[in-house]
C-alpha positions as a Markdown table, in Angstrom:
| # | Residue | x | y | z |
|---|---|---|---|---|
| 1 | Met | 206.1 | 89.6 | 145.4 |
| 2 | Val | 207.5 | 87.3 | 148.0 |
| 3 | Glu | 208.7 | 83.8 | 146.3 |
| 4 | Lys | 207.5 | 81.0 | 148.0 |
| 5 | Lys | 210.2 | 78.9 | 149.5 |
| 6 | Gln | 210.0 | 75.3 | 147.9 |
| 7 | Lys | 209.7 | 72.5 | 150.3 |
| 8 | Glu | 211.8 | 69.1 | 150.0 |
| 9 | Leu | 208.7 | 66.9 | 149.3 |
| 10 | Leu | 206.8 | 67.4 | 146.0 |
| 11 | Ile | 203.4 | 65.8 | 145.2 |
| 12 | Ile | 202.8 | 64.8 | 142.1 |
| 13 | Ile | 198.9 | 64.5 | 141.0 |
| 14 | Pro | 198.5 | 62.8 | 137.7 |
| 15 | Ala | 195.2 | 63.9 | 136.2 |
| 16 | Tyr | 193.2 | 63.1 | 133.2 |
| 17 | Asn | 189.8 | 64.6 | 133.0 |
| 18 | Glu | 189.2 | 65.0 | 136.6 |
| 19 | Glu | 187.4 | 68.5 | 137.0 |
| 20 | Lys | 185.0 | 67.0 | 139.1 |
| 21 | Asn | 187.1 | 65.9 | 141.6 |
| 22 | Ile | 190.6 | 67.6 | 141.5 |
| 23 | Glu | 189.1 | 70.7 | 143.3 |
| 24 | Arg | 188.3 | 68.7 | 146.5 |
| 25 | Val | 191.5 | 67.4 | 146.1 |
| 26 | Leu | 193.4 | 70.6 | 145.8 |
| 27 | Glu | 191.5 | 71.9 | 148.8 |
| 28 | Glu | 192.6 | 69.3 | 151.3 |
| 29 | Leu | 196.0 | 69.6 | 150.2 |
| 30 | Glu | 195.8 | 73.4 | 150.8 |
| 31 | Arg | 195.0 | 72.4 | 154.4 |
| 32 | Pro | 197.8 | 74.4 | 156.6 |
| 33 | Asp | 199.8 | 70.6 | 157.8 |
| 34 | Ile | 200.0 | 69.6 | 154.5 |
| 35 | Ala | 200.9 | 73.0 | 152.4 |
| 36 | Glu | 203.5 | 73.6 | 155.4 |
| 37 | Ile | 205.7 | 70.5 | 154.2 |
| 38 | Ala | 204.8 | 70.0 | 150.6 |
| 39 | Asp | 204.8 | 71.4 | 147.3 |
| 40 | Ile | 202.1 | 70.3 | 144.3 |
| 41 | Leu | 202.8 | 69.4 | 140.9 |
| 42 | Val | 199.6 | 68.4 | 138.8 |
| 43 | Met | 200.4 | 66.4 | 135.4 |
| 44 | Asn | 197.4 | 67.3 | 133.4 |
| 45 | Asp | 197.5 | 64.4 | 130.4 |
| 46 | Ala | 195.7 | 66.2 | 127.9 |
| 47 | Ser | 192.6 | 66.6 | 129.4 |
| 48 | Ser | 189.5 | 67.4 | 127.4 |
| 49 | Asp | 188.0 | 69.1 | 130.1 |
| 50 | Ser | 188.4 | 71.6 | 132.5 |
| 51 | Thr | 191.1 | 70.0 | 134.9 |
| 52 | Asn | 193.8 | 72.5 | 134.0 |
| 53 | Trp | 191.9 | 75.5 | 134.5 |
| 54 | Val | 190.9 | 74.2 | 137.8 |
| 55 | Val | 194.5 | 73.8 | 138.9 |
| 56 | Lys | 195.4 | 77.3 | 137.5 |
| 57 | Ala | 192.7 | 79.0 | 139.8 |
| 58 | His | 194.4 | 77.5 | 142.7 |
| 59 | Gly | 198.0 | 78.2 | 141.5 |
| 60 | His | 199.9 | 75.2 | 141.8 |
| 61 | Thr | 202.5 | 74.2 | 139.3 |
| 62 | Leu | 200.8 | 72.6 | 136.1 |
| 63 | Val | 202.3 | 70.3 | 133.5 |
| 64 | Ser | 200.0 | 70.0 | 130.5 |
| 65 | His | 200.5 | 67.4 | 128.0 |
| 66 | Val | 199.7 | 67.9 | 124.3 |
| 67 | Phe | 198.5 | 64.3 | 123.9 |
| 68 | Asn | 197.5 | 61.4 | 126.0 |
| 69 | Leu | 200.7 | 59.6 | 127.1 |
| 70 | Gly | 199.3 | 57.8 | 129.7 |
| 71 | Tyr | 199.5 | 57.8 | 133.5 |
| 72 | Gly | 202.7 | 56.2 | 134.0 |
| 73 | Ser | 204.2 | 58.7 | 131.4 |
| 74 | Ala | 202.7 | 61.5 | 133.7 |
| 75 | Leu | 204.3 | 60.1 | 136.5 |
| 76 | Gln | 207.6 | 59.7 | 134.8 |
| 77 | Leu | 207.8 | 63.3 | 133.9 |
| 78 | Gly | 206.8 | 64.2 | 137.3 |
| 79 | Tyr | 209.8 | 62.3 | 138.5 |
| 80 | Lys | 211.8 | 64.5 | 136.1 |
| 81 | Tyr | 210.6 | 67.9 | 137.2 |
| 82 | Ala | 211.8 | 66.7 | 141.0 |
| 83 | Ile | 215.0 | 65.9 | 139.8 |
| 84 | Arg | 215.6 | 69.0 | 138.2 |
| 85 | Arg | 214.3 | 71.0 | 141.0 |
| 86 | Lys | 216.2 | 69.0 | 143.7 |
| 87 | Tyr | 213.4 | 67.7 | 145.7 |
| 88 | Ser | 214.5 | 64.9 | 148.3 |
| 89 | Tyr | 211.3 | 62.8 | 148.6 |
| 90 | Val | 207.9 | 62.4 | 146.4 |
| 91 | Ile | 204.4 | 61.4 | 147.1 |
| 92 | Gln | 202.2 | 60.4 | 144.2 |
| 93 | Met | 198.6 | 60.2 | 144.7 |
| 94 | Asp | 195.2 | 60.3 | 142.2 |
| 95 | Ala | 193.5 | 63.2 | 141.5 |
| 96 | Asp | 190.0 | 61.3 | 141.8 |
| 97 | Gly | 189.7 | 61.7 | 145.3 |
| 98 | Gln | 190.3 | 58.0 | 146.4 |
| 99 | His | 193.4 | 58.8 | 148.5 |
| 100 | Asp | 193.0 | 60.7 | 151.9 |
| 101 | Val | 195.4 | 63.4 | 152.2 |
| 102 | Cys | 195.7 | 62.4 | 155.8 |
| 103 | Asn | 198.1 | 60.0 | 154.7 |
| 104 | Ile | 200.4 | 62.5 | 153.3 |
| 105 | Pro | 202.3 | 63.3 | 156.9 |
| 106 | Val | 202.4 | 59.4 | 157.7 |
| 107 | Ile | 204.1 | 58.8 | 154.2 |
| 108 | Tyr | 206.5 | 61.4 | 154.7 |
| 109 | Gln | 207.4 | 60.7 | 158.1 |
| 110 | Arg | 207.8 | 57.0 | 157.1 |
| 111 | Leu | 210.1 | 58.0 | 154.4 |
| 112 | Lys | 212.5 | 59.8 | 157.1 |
| 113 | Gln | 212.1 | 57.1 | 159.3 |
| 114 | Gln | 215.4 | 55.0 | 160.1 |
| 115 | Asp | 215.5 | 51.5 | 161.0 |
| 116 | Ala | 217.9 | 49.5 | 163.3 |
| 117 | Asp | 220.5 | 50.0 | 160.4 |
| 118 | Gly | 220.3 | 53.5 | 160.1 |
| 119 | Arg | 218.5 | 53.3 | 156.7 |
| 120 | Cys | 215.4 | 54.8 | 155.3 |
| 121 | Pro | 213.0 | 53.4 | 153.0 |
| 122 | Asp | 213.3 | 54.1 | 149.3 |
| 123 | Ile | 209.6 | 53.6 | 148.8 |
| 124 | Val | 206.6 | 53.4 | 150.9 |
| 125 | Leu | 203.7 | 52.0 | 149.5 |
| 126 | Cys | 200.1 | 52.8 | 151.0 |
| 127 | Ser | 198.1 | 49.7 | 151.3 |
| 128 | Arg | 194.1 | 49.2 | 151.3 |
| 129 | Phe | 194.4 | 45.7 | 152.8 |
| 130 | Met | 196.4 | 45.5 | 155.7 |
| 131 | Glu | 194.8 | 44.9 | 159.2 |
| 132 | Glu | 194.9 | 48.6 | 160.1 |
| 133 | Ser | 193.9 | 50.1 | 156.9 |
| 134 | Ala | 190.6 | 51.8 | 156.7 |
| 135 | Glu | 187.6 | 49.7 | 155.0 |
| 136 | Tyr | 187.8 | 49.4 | 151.6 |
| 137 | Pro | 184.9 | 47.8 | 149.0 |
| 138 | Val | 186.3 | 45.4 | 146.5 |
| 139 | Ser | 184.4 | 43.6 | 144.1 |
| 140 | Ala | 185.2 | 39.6 | 143.6 |
| 141 | Thr | 187.0 | 40.2 | 140.2 |
| 142 | Lys | 189.3 | 42.8 | 141.6 |
| 143 | Lys | 189.8 | 40.5 | 145.0 |
| 144 | Leu | 190.7 | 37.8 | 142.2 |
| 145 | Ala | 193.2 | 40.0 | 140.5 |
| 146 | Tyr | 195.0 | 41.3 | 143.4 |
| 147 | Gly | 195.4 | 37.9 | 144.7 |
| 148 | Phe | 196.8 | 36.8 | 141.3 |
| 149 | Phe | 199.3 | 39.7 | 141.4 |
| 150 | Arg | 200.4 | 39.1 | 145.3 |
| 151 | Trp | 201.4 | 35.6 | 144.1 |
| 152 | Met | 203.6 | 37.0 | 141.4 |
| 153 | Ile | 205.1 | 39.1 | 143.7 |
| 154 | Lys | 205.9 | 36.5 | 146.2 |
| 155 | Ile | 207.1 | 34.0 | 143.5 |
| 156 | Ser | 209.4 | 36.5 | 142.0 |
| 157 | Thr | 210.9 | 38.2 | 145.0 |
| 158 | Gly | 210.0 | 36.0 | 147.9 |
| 159 | Arg | 208.3 | 39.4 | 149.8 |
| 160 | Lys | 204.7 | 39.4 | 150.6 |
| 161 | Ile | 203.0 | 42.8 | 149.6 |
| 162 | Ala | 199.4 | 43.5 | 150.7 |
| 163 | Asp | 198.2 | 45.9 | 148.0 |
| 164 | Pro | 200.1 | 45.2 | 144.8 |
| 165 | Thr | 198.3 | 48.1 | 142.8 |
| 166 | Thr | 198.3 | 51.0 | 145.1 |
| 167 | Gly | 198.8 | 54.4 | 143.6 |
| 168 | Leu | 199.4 | 56.0 | 146.7 |
| 169 | Gln | 203.4 | 56.0 | 147.3 |
| 170 | Gly | 206.1 | 57.8 | 148.7 |
| 171 | Leu | 209.9 | 57.8 | 147.1 |
| 172 | Asn | 213.0 | 58.9 | 148.3 |
| 173 | Arg | 215.4 | 60.6 | 145.5 |
| 174 | Arg | 217.2 | 57.3 | 144.9 |
| 175 | Ala | 214.2 | 55.8 | 144.1 |
| 176 | Phe | 212.4 | 58.5 | 141.7 |
| 177 | Leu | 215.6 | 59.1 | 140.2 |
| 178 | Tyr | 216.0 | 55.5 | 138.9 |
| 179 | Tyr | 212.3 | 55.7 | 137.8 |
| 180 | Ser | 213.5 | 58.9 | 135.8 |
| 181 | Lys | 215.8 | 57.3 | 133.6 |
| 182 | Tyr | 214.9 | 55.7 | 130.1 |
| 183 | Lys | 213.1 | 52.3 | 130.1 |
| 184 | His | 213.3 | 52.2 | 134.3 |
| 185 | Phe | 209.5 | 53.0 | 134.4 |
| 186 | Asp | 206.3 | 51.8 | 132.6 |
| 187 | Asp | 204.9 | 54.3 | 130.8 |
| 188 | Lys | 200.9 | 53.1 | 131.1 |
| 189 | Tyr | 200.3 | 50.5 | 134.4 |
| 190 | Pro | 203.0 | 51.1 | 137.0 |
| 191 | Asp | 201.9 | 48.8 | 139.4 |
| 192 | Ala | 203.4 | 45.3 | 140.6 |
| 193 | Asn | 205.9 | 45.1 | 137.8 |
| 194 | Met | 207.7 | 48.4 | 139.3 |
| 195 | Ile | 207.3 | 46.7 | 142.9 |
| 196 | Ile | 208.8 | 43.5 | 141.3 |
| 197 | Gln | 211.6 | 45.5 | 139.7 |
| 198 | Met | 212.7 | 47.7 | 142.3 |
| 199 | Gln | 212.7 | 44.6 | 145.0 |
| 200 | Leu | 214.7 | 42.9 | 142.8 |
| 201 | Leu | 217.1 | 45.7 | 142.3 |
| 202 | Gly | 217.6 | 46.0 | 146.1 |
| 203 | Phe | 215.6 | 49.4 | 146.8 |
| 204 | Arg | 214.0 | 49.0 | 150.4 |
| 205 | Ile | 210.1 | 48.9 | 150.3 |
| 206 | Asp | 208.2 | 49.4 | 153.3 |
| 207 | Glu | 204.3 | 49.0 | 153.3 |
| 208 | Ile | 201.8 | 50.9 | 155.7 |
| 209 | Pro | 198.3 | 51.0 | 156.2 |
| 210 | Ala | 196.2 | 53.9 | 154.4 |
| 211 | Val | 193.0 | 55.6 | 154.3 |
| 212 | Met | 191.5 | 55.3 | 150.8 |
| 213 | His | 188.1 | 56.0 | 149.5 |
| 214 | Ala | 185.9 | 54.5 | 146.4 |
| 215 | Arg | 185.7 | 56.7 | 143.3 |
| 216 | Ser | 182.8 | 59.1 | 143.7 |
| 217 | Cys | 182.4 | 60.4 | 140.0 |
| 218 | Gly | 184.0 | 60.5 | 136.6 |
| 219 | Thr | 185.8 | 57.5 | 134.9 |
| 220 | Ser | 188.2 | 55.2 | 136.3 |
| 221 | Met | 191.3 | 54.5 | 134.1 |
| 222 | His | 190.5 | 50.6 | 134.4 |
| 223 | Ser | 187.0 | 51.1 | 132.8 |
| 224 | Gly | 185.5 | 49.4 | 129.9 |
| 225 | Leu | 187.8 | 46.6 | 128.6 |
| 226 | Lys | 191.0 | 48.1 | 129.8 |
| 227 | Pro | 191.5 | 45.6 | 132.8 |
| 228 | Val | 191.6 | 43.1 | 130.2 |
| 229 | Val | 194.3 | 45.0 | 128.5 |
| 230 | Tyr | 195.9 | 45.7 | 131.7 |
| 231 | Met | 196.0 | 41.9 | 133.2 |
| 232 | Phe | 197.7 | 40.5 | 129.9 |
| 233 | Arg | 200.2 | 43.8 | 129.7 |
| 234 | Met | 201.1 | 43.4 | 133.5 |
| 235 | Val | 201.8 | 39.5 | 133.1 |
| 236 | Phe | 204.1 | 40.0 | 130.3 |
| 237 | Ser | 205.7 | 43.1 | 132.0 |
| 238 | Ile | 206.4 | 41.1 | 135.2 |
| 239 | Ile | 208.0 | 38.5 | 133.3 |
| 240 | Gly | 210.0 | 40.7 | 131.3 |
| 241 | Val | 211.5 | 42.5 | 134.5 |
| 242 | Val | 212.3 | 39.1 | 136.2 |
| 243 | Phe | 214.1 | 38.0 | 132.9 |
| 244 | Arg | 215.9 | 41.2 | 132.5 |
| 245 | Ile | 216.9 | 41.3 | 136.1 |
| 246 | Lys | 217.3 | 37.7 | 137.2 |
| 247 | Val | 218.2 | 36.2 | 134.3 |
| 248 | Leu | 220.2 | 38.6 | 132.4 |
| 249 | Gly | 221.4 | 40.9 | 135.1 |
| 250 | Ile | 220.6 | 44.5 | 133.6 |
| 251 | Asp | 220.7 | 47.4 | 135.8 |
| 252 | Ala | 222.2 | 45.0 | 139.0 |
| 253 | Gly | 223.5 | 48.2 | 141.4 |
| 254 | Ala | 222.0 | 50.7 | 139.1 |
| 255 | Gly | 220.5 | 52.4 | 142.0 |
| 256 | Glu | 223.8 | 53.3 | 143.5 |
| 257 | Arg | 225.4 | 54.4 | 140.3 |
| 258 | Asp | 222.3 | 57.0 | 139.6 |
| 259 | Val | 223.1 | 58.2 | 143.0 |
| 260 | Phe | 226.8 | 58.8 | 142.4 |
| 261 | Met | 226.0 | 60.4 | 139.1 |
| 262 | Asp | 223.4 | 62.9 | 141.1 |
| 263 | Lys | 226.0 | 63.9 | 143.6 |
| 264 | Lys | 228.6 | 64.8 | 141.0 |
| 265 | Glu | 226.1 | 67.2 | 139.5 |
């Protein structure tokens, strides 16, 4: 059997009880234009349904947690895998079908695109709310929440971000190397807090319009009372991030140190 050559791009998909959605997502990712540029890693966060069997049937790399650790922990373990396997780029996307795979080549191209100074972005955020983005339905409550987090990002960093909670992101090795370290990434809800952290630490963040769809079936991780918990946790996390970096000066220059150590290894 001929061993498949590893790509430089890894797609990380955290999944929790997504048996009804993930097969369609994997089938889309197996299109030739995607398969020729990216490998796929599914982080099965202790699903109680058949998510793991669906992934195994498609032959993609699968890591299954014994206990449910949360969305952020699933992503961080994926970053650690990418570091060990020496991937250059990572794109993280959801397993529920909301993130259209047509975004993948666009993100990948943007991650490698240099600016006038010869620098490439460390993080590419895919926005549902830029002028060129595909139409995406949002409730009035969520609009208020998004507006609030946009405001917190603006007063913390001076940067305007259209979609502060997007889960569809591309990262270069410098960014996911930093995220892979202890206490550098939120284990539950890595959203606006991580955008603020990376912006304050000097990582270059670009935002591009994206095509996304509403969830068709299954349960969102923000269902029930979880949005209330999310809001409180996110606010205090953002305050902690700003205090740690702006007041205490912790982790300043950490990105450059991590890259130096990574090259030595």
